[in-house]
Backbone as XML, in Angstrom:
<?xml version="1.0"?>
<chain id="A" units="angstrom">
  <residue number="1" name="MET">
    <atom name="N" x="6.188" y="-14.399" z="28.433"/>
    <atom name="CA" x="7.409" y="-13.638" z="28.165"/>
    <atom name="C" x="7.763" y="-13.706" z="26.664"/>
  </residue>
  <residue number="2" name="LYS">
    <atom name="N" x="7.769" y="-14.930" z="26.120"/>
    <atom name="CA" x="8.104" y="-15.109" z="24.704"/>
    <atom name="C" x="7.091" y="-14.398" z="23.803"/>
  </residue>
  <residue number="3" name="ILE">
    <atom name="N" x="5.826" y="-14.499" z="24.192"/>
    <atom name="CA" x="4.756" y="-13.887" z="23.385"/>
    <atom name="C" x="4.959" y="-12.371" z="23.336"/>
  </residue>
  <residue number="4" name="LYS">
    <atom name="N" x="5.303" y="-11.790" z="24.496"/>
    <atom name="CA" x="5.525" y="-10.339" z="24.564"/>
    <atom name="C" x="6.650" y="-9.922" z="23.622"/>
  </residue>
  <residue number="5" name="ARG">
    <atom name="N" x="7.741" y="-10.675" z="23.656"/>
    <atom name="CA" x="8.882" y="-10.362" z="22.807"/>
    <atom name="C" x="8.503" y="-10.456" z="21.333"/>
  </residue>
  <residue number="6" name="LYS">
    <atom name="N" x="7.744" y="-11.509" z="21.007"/>
    <atom name="CA" x="7.296" y="-11.689" z="19.628"/>
    <atom name="C" x="6.418" y="-10.520" z="19.194"/>
  </residue>
  <residue number="7" name="ALA">
    <atom name="N" x="5.529" y="-10.108" z="20.095"/>
    <atom name="CA" x="4.624" y="-8.996" z="19.794"/>
    <atom name="C" x="5.438" y="-7.724" z="19.553"/>
  </residue>
  <residue number="8" name="ARG">
    <atom name="N" x="6.450" y="-7.503" z="20.387"/>
    <atom name="CA" x="7.286" y="-6.311" z="20.226"/>
    <atom name="C" x="8.033" y="-6.373" z="18.888"/>
  </residue>
  <residue number="9" name="LYS">
    <atom name="N" x="8.548" y="-7.549" z="18.569"/>
    <atom name="CA" x="9.240" y="-7.731" z="17.292"/>
    <atom name="C" x="8.287" y="-7.446" z="16.132"/>
  </residue>
  <residue number="10" name="PHE">
    <atom name="N" x="7.061" y="-7.921" z="16.281"/>
    <atom name="CA" x="6.074" y="-7.726" z="15.219"/>
    <atom name="C" x="5.754" y="-6.247" z="15.050"/>
  </residue>
  <residue number="11" name="THR">
    <atom name="N" x="5.560" y="-5.537" z="16.169"/>
    <atom name="CA" x="5.252" y="-4.109" z="16.071"/>
    <atom name="C" x="6.431" y="-3.356" z="15.464"/>
  </residue>
  <residue number="12" name="GLU">
    <atom name="N" x="7.656" y="-3.737" z="15.834"/>
    <atom name="CA" x="8.843" y="-3.109" z="15.256"/>
    <atom name="C" x="8.886" y="-3.367" z="13.754"/>
  </residue>
  <residue number="13" name="PHE">
    <atom name="N" x="8.580" y="-4.614" z="13.379"/>
    <atom name="CA" x="8.578" y="-4.987" z="11.969"/>
    <atom name="C" x="7.513" y="-4.179" z="11.222"/>
  </residue>
  <residue number="14" name="LYS">
    <atom name="N" x="6.328" y="-4.075" z="11.861"/>
    <atom name="CA" x="5.229" y="-3.323" z="11.249"/>
    <atom name="C" x="5.626" y="-1.863" z="11.048"/>
  </residue>
  <residue number="15" name="LYS">
    <atom name="N" x="6.283" y="-1.304" z="12.066"/>
    <atom name="CA" x="6.723" y="0.088" z="11.987"/>
    <atom name="C" x="7.710" y="0.258" z="10.827"/>
  </residue>
  <residue number="16" name="ASP">
    <atom name="N" x="8.674" y="-0.652" z="10.752"/>
    <atom name="CA" x="9.658" y="-0.608" z="9.666"/>
    <atom name="C" x="8.968" y="-0.772" z="8.314"/>
  </residue>
  <residue number="17" name="PHE">
    <atom name="N" x="8.006" y="-1.661" z="8.266"/>
    <atom name="CA" x="7.315" y="-1.930" z="7.004"/>
    <atom name="C" x="6.535" y="-0.704" z="6.546"/>
  </residue>
  <residue number="18" name="THR">
    <atom name="N" x="5.813" y="-0.075" z="7.477"/>
    <atom name="CA" x="5.032" y="1.111" z="7.096"/>
    <atom name="C" x="5.971" y="2.224" z="6.654"/>
  </residue>
  <residue number="19" name="LEU">
    <atom name="N" x="7.104" y="2.361" z="7.322"/>
    <atom name="CA" x="8.086" y="3.375" z="6.956"/>
    <atom name="C" x="8.599" y="3.110" z="5.547"/>
  </residue>
  <residue number="20" name="SER">
    <atom name="N" x="8.977" y="1.860" z="5.292"/>
    <atom name="CA" x="9.514" y="1.520" z="3.973"/>
    <atom name="C" x="8.430" y="1.683" z="2.898"/>
  </residue>
  <residue number="21" name="ALA">
    <atom name="N" x="7.191" y="1.351" z="3.229"/>
    <atom name="CA" x="6.094" y="1.498" z="2.277"/>
    <atom name="C" x="5.892" y="2.976" z="1.948"/>
  </residue>
  <residue number="22" name="THR">
    <atom name="N" x="5.955" y="3.810" z="2.961"/>
    <atom name="CA" x="5.812" y="5.257" z="2.746"/>
    <atom name="C" x="6.956" y="5.776" z="1.890"/>
  </residue>
  <residue number="23" name="GLU">
    <atom name="N" x="8.181" y="5.329" z="2.216"/>
    <atom name="CA" x="9.344" y="5.745" z="1.439"/>
    <atom name="C" x="9.197" y="5.299" z="-0.012"/>
  </residue>
  <residue number="24" name="LEU">
    <atom name="N" x="8.740" y="4.064" z="-0.200"/>
    <atom name="CA" x="8.542" y="3.513" z="-1.536"/>
    <atom name="C" x="7.518" y="4.343" z="-2.295"/>
  </residue>
  <residue number="25" name="PHE">
    <atom name="N" x="6.405" y="4.671" z="-1.617"/>
    <atom name="CA" x="5.339" y="5.474" z="-2.219"/>
    <atom name="C" x="5.875" y="6.839" z="-2.627"/>
  </residue>
  <residue number="26" name="MET">
    <atom name="N" x="6.636" y="7.468" z="-1.724"/>
    <atom name="CA" x="7.205" y="8.787" z="-2.009"/>
    <atom name="C" x="8.163" y="8.694" z="-3.193"/>
  </residue>
  <residue number="27" name="PHE">
    <atom name="N" x="8.953" y="7.620" z="-3.207"/>
    <atom name="CA" x="9.915" y="7.416" z="-4.299"/>
    <atom name="C" x="9.188" y="7.285" z="-5.637"/>
  </residue>
  <residue number="28" name="PHE">
    <atom name="N" x="8.123" y="6.461" z="-5.649"/>
    <atom name="CA" x="7.359" y="6.279" z="-6.884"/>
    <atom name="C" x="6.700" y="7.579" z="-7.295"/>
  </residue>
  <residue number="29" name="LEU">
    <atom name="N" x="6.178" y="8.311" z="-6.295"/>
    <atom name="CA" x="5.532" y="9.597" z="-6.561"/>
    <atom name="C" x="6.544" y="10.547" z="-7.187"/>
  </residue>
  <residue number="30" name="TRP">
    <atom name="N" x="7.758" y="10.579" z="-6.602"/>
    <atom name="CA" x="8.804" y="11.467" z="-7.112"/>
    <atom name="C" x="9.201" y="11.066" z="-8.521"/>
  </residue>
  <residue number="31" name="ARG">
    <atom name="N" x="9.338" y="9.768" z="-8.733"/>
    <atom name="CA" x="9.711" y="9.272" z="-10.062"/>
    <atom name="C" x="8.651" y="9.661" z="-11.094"/>
  </residue>
  <residue number="32" name="ALA">
    <atom name="N" x="7.389" y="9.411" z="-10.746"/>
    <atom name="CA" x="6.291" y="9.728" z="-11.658"/>
    <atom name="C" x="6.259" y="11.228" z="-11.929"/>
  </residue>
  <residue number="33" name="PHE">
    <atom name="N" x="6.445" y="12.024" z="-10.859"/>
    <atom name="CA" x="6.406" y="13.479" z="-11.020"/>
    <atom name="C" x="7.554" y="13.952" z="-11.913"/>
  </residue>
  <residue number="34" name="SER">
    <atom name="N" x="8.751" y="13.400" z="-11.669"/>
    <atom name="CA" x="9.912" y="13.831" z="-12.450"/>
    <atom name="C" x="9.741" y="13.456" z="-13.922"/>
  </residue>
  <residue number="35" name="ILE">
    <atom name="N" x="9.210" y="12.254" z="-14.179"/>
    <atom name="CA" x="8.995" y="11.813" z="-15.560"/>
    <atom name="C" x="7.947" y="12.711" z="-16.227"/>
  </residue>
  <residue number="36" name="LYS">
    <atom name="N" x="6.845" y="12.996" z="-15.486"/>
    <atom name="CA" x="5.803" y="13.873" z="-16.021"/>
    <atom name="C" x="6.368" y="15.264" z="-16.279"/>
  </residue>
  <residue number="37" name="PHE">
    <atom name="N" x="7.230" y="15.716" z="-15.364"/>
    <atom name="CA" x="7.843" y="17.040" z="-15.496"/>
    <atom name="C" x="8.713" y="17.100" z="-16.754"/>
  </residue>
  <residue number="38" name="ILE">
    <atom name="N" x="9.502" y="16.049" z="-16.983"/>
    <atom name="CA" x="10.374" y="15.984" z="-18.167"/>
    <atom name="C" x="9.523" y="16.003" z="-19.433"/>
  </residue>
  <residue number="39" name="ILE">
    <atom name="N" x="8.443" y="15.205" z="-19.434"/>
    <atom name="CA" x="7.547" y="15.149" z="-20.596"/>
    <atom name="C" x="6.915" y="16.518" z="-20.826"/>
  </residue>
  <residue number="40" name="PHE">
    <atom name="N" x="6.501" y="17.154" z="-19.714"/>
    <atom name="CA" x="5.879" y="18.473" z="-19.778"/>
    <atom name="C" x="6.848" y="19.494" z="-20.383"/>
  </residue>
  <residue number="41" name="MET">
    <atom name="N" x="8.102" y="19.454" z="-19.928"/>
    <atom name="CA" x="9.118" y="20.386" z="-20.443"/>
    <atom name="C" x="9.352" y="20.138" z="-21.927"/>
  </residue>
  <residue number="42" name="CYS">
    <atom name="N" x="9.411" y="18.867" z="-22.323"/>
    <atom name="CA" x="9.596" y="18.526" z="-23.739"/>
    <atom name="C" x="8.433" y="19.053" z="-24.567"/>
  </residue>
  <residue number="43" name="LEU">
    <atom name="N" x="7.211" y="18.897" z="-24.036"/>
    <atom name="CA" x="6.020" y="19.389" z="-24.731"/>
    <atom name="C" x="6.087" y="20.898" z="-24.885"/>
  </residue>
  <residue number="44" name="LEU">
    <atom name="N" x="6.496" y="21.586" z="-23.810"/>
    <atom name="CA" x="6.615" y="23.048" z="-23.867"/>
    <atom name="C" x="7.607" y="23.454" z="-24.948"/>
  </residue>
  <residue number="45" name="GLN">
    <atom name="N" x="8.755" y="22.774" z="-24.982"/>
    <atom name="CA" x="9.783" y="23.064" z="-25.989"/>
    <atom name="C" x="9.215" y="22.838" z="-27.398"/>
  </residue>
  <residue number="46" name="PHE">
    <atom name="N" x="8.499" y="21.718" z="-27.538"/>
    <atom name="CA" x="7.919" y="21.350" z="-28.832"/>
    <atom name="C" x="6.894" y="22.388" z="-29.277"/>
  </residue>
  <residue number="47" name="ILE">
    <atom name="N" x="6.030" y="22.823" z="-28.327"/>
    <atom name="CA" x="4.985" y="23.810" z="-28.635"/>
    <atom name="C" x="5.624" y="25.137" z="-29.047"/>
  </residue>
  <residue number="48" name="SER">
    <atom name="N" x="6.658" y="25.556" z="-28.296"/>
    <atom name="CA" x="7.324" y="26.819" z="-28.635"/>
    <atom name="C" x="8.001" y="26.692" z="-30.011"/>
  </residue>
  <residue number="49" name="PHE">
    <atom name="N" x="8.547" y="25.508" z="-30.304"/>
    <atom name="CA" x="9.180" y="25.245" z="-31.599"/>
    <atom name="C" x="8.156" y="25.379" z="-32.725"/>
  </residue>
  <residue number="50" name="ILE">
    <atom name="N" x="6.975" y="24.775" z="-32.530"/>
    <atom name="CA" x="5.905" y="24.838" z="-33.537"/>
    <atom name="C" x="5.459" y="26.280" z="-33.718"/>
  </residue>
  <residue number="51" name="HIS">
    <atom name="N" x="5.320" y="27.003" z="-32.595"/>
    <atom name="CA" x="4.923" y="28.410" z="-32.670"/>
    <atom name="C" x="5.954" y="29.213" z="-33.459"/>
  </residue>
  <residue number="52" name="GLY">
    <atom name="N" x="7.244" y="28.903" z="-33.247"/>
    <atom name="CA" x="8.310" y="29.586" z="-33.986"/>
    <atom name="C" x="8.189" y="29.337" z="-35.480"/>
  </residue>
  <residue number="53" name="ILE">
    <atom name="N" x="7.942" y="28.082" z="-35.864"/>
    <atom name="CA" x="7.786" y="27.725" z="-37.283"/>
    <atom name="C" x="6.580" y="28.451" z="-37.864"/>
  </residue>
  <residue number="54" name="LYS">
    <atom name="N" x="5.459" y="28.443" z="-37.084"/>
    <atom name="CA" x="4.231" y="29.097" z="-37.525"/>
    <atom name="C" x="4.473" y="30.589" z="-37.760"/>
  </residue>
  <residue number="55" name="ASP">
    <atom name="N" x="5.189" y="31.222" z="-36.817"/>
    <atom name="CA" x="5.505" y="32.643" z="-36.946"/>
    <atom name="C" x="6.354" y="32.890" z="-38.191"/>
  </residue>
  <residue number="56" name="CYS">
    <atom name="N" x="7.320" y="31.997" z="-38.445"/>
    <atom name="CA" x="8.172" y="32.116" z="-39.637"/>
    <atom name="C" x="7.332" y="32.034" z="-40.896"/>
  </residue>
  <residue number="57" name="ILE">
    <atom name="N" x="6.419" y="31.047" z="-40.946"/>
    <atom name="CA" x="5.581" y="30.846" z="-42.133"/>
    <atom name="C" x="4.683" y="32.060" z="-42.334"/>
  </residue>
  <residue number="58" name="ILE">
    <atom name="N" x="4.061" y="32.526" z="-41.219"/>
    <atom name="CA" x="3.168" y="33.685" z="-41.304"/>
    <atom name="C" x="3.970" y="34.916" z="-41.748"/>
  </residue>
  <residue number="59" name="GLY">
    <atom name="N" x="5.179" y="35.058" z="-41.184"/>
    <atom name="CA" x="6.042" y="36.187" z="-41.557"/>
    <atom name="C" x="6.396" y="36.157" z="-43.033"/>
  </residue>
  <residue number="60" name="LYS">
    <atom name="N" x="6.719" y="34.980" z="-43.565"/>
    <atom name="CA" x="7.067" y="34.836" z="-44.976"/>
    <atom name="C" x="5.854" y="35.110" z="-45.856"/>
  </residue>
  <residue number="61" name="MET">
    <atom name="N" x="4.679" y="34.656" z="-45.400"/>
    <atom name="CA" x="3.451" y="34.881" z="-46.170"/>
    <atom name="C" x="3.158" y="36.368" z="-46.236"/>
  </residue>
  <residue number="62" name="VAL">
    <atom name="N" x="3.329" y="37.036" z="-45.069"/>
    <atom name="CA" x="3.062" y="38.479" z="-45.026"/>
    <atom name="C" x="4.062" y="39.220" z="-45.912"/>
  </residue>
  <residue number="63" name="LEU">
    <atom name="N" x="5.335" y="38.808" z="-45.820"/>
    <atom name="CA" x="6.371" y="39.448" z="-46.648"/>
    <atom name="C" x="6.211" y="38.962" z="-48.095"/>
  </residue>
</chain>
């Protein structure tokens, strides 16, 4: 009887643990994705900024 209860407790614990591990993984994945997304957006802004400067320089050279 005691062994059965312990086994059930263990399976419940295992279920909770796998759930929390999955949640943790998803959280880390989301964090990593959001950070990469922010960096990506900053890079895009920076690239467009450089292109703007380049266009200005080329425009001044042409003029």
